[in-house]
C-alpha positions in Angstrom: 96.8 104.6 109.2 96.6 101.1 110.5 99.8 99.8 112.3 101.7 96.9 111.0 100.9 95.0 114.2 97.1 95.5 113.7 97.4 94.6 110.1 99.2 91.4 111.0 96.5 90.5 113.5 93.8 91.1 110.8 95.7 88.7 108.5 95.6 86.1 111.3 91.8 86.6 111.6 91.4 86.2 107.9 93.5 83.0 108.0 91.4 81.6 110.8 88.2 82.4 108.9 89.6 80.7 105.8 90.2 77.5 107.8 86.7 77.5 109.4 84.5 78.3 106.3 84.0 76.5 103.1 86.3 77.9 100.4 83.3 79.0 98.2 81.8 80.9 101.2 85.1 82.5 102.1 85.6 83.7 98.6 82.1 85.1 98.3 81.8 86.8 101.7 85.2 87.4 103.2 88.0 87.5 100.6 87.4 91.1 99.6 86.9 92.5 103.1 89.3 95.3 104.0 90.3 96.5 107.4 89.6 100.2 107.6 90.3 101.0 111.2 90.8 99.3 114.5 90.6 100.2 118.2 90.8 98.1 121.3 87.1 97.1 121.1 86.1 97.6 117.5 87.1 96.8 113.9 85.8 98.8 111.1 85.7 96.8 107.8 85.0 97.8 104.3 83.0 95.6 102.0 82.0 96.0 98.3 78.3 96.6 99.1 75.7 97.0 101.8 74.3 93.6 100.8 77.6 91.9 101.8 77.7 93.9 105.1 74.2 92.9 105.9 74.8 89.3 104.9 77.9 89.1 107.1 76.0 90.5 110.0 73.2 88.0 109.5 75.0 84.8 108.5 78.5 85.1 109.8 78.6 87.4 112.8 79.3 84.7 115.3 82.0 83.1 113.1 83.7 86.5 112.6 83.4 87.4 116.3 85.0 84.0 117.1 87.9 84.5 114.8 88.6 87.9 116.2 88.6 86.9 119.9 
C-alpha cells in the first residue's frame, strides 16, 4: 500500500506536469496514469496500454523525470 505522504508527492508531480504540458497532451498521456508503487529511487506507474508506456518513455521521459526530481 502506498503511504499518504507518497501519494501526496505523486499528486504534486502530476500538478507540475499539468503546468508544463499542453492540456491536450496531459489529458492524452498523463491524466490516467496511476501510481502503483514507490521506493527511494523508483516509481512504478500503471498505464492503460503498452503503447502509452512506450510513448511516455519516448516522448516525455525527460519531462516526467524533471517533474519527479
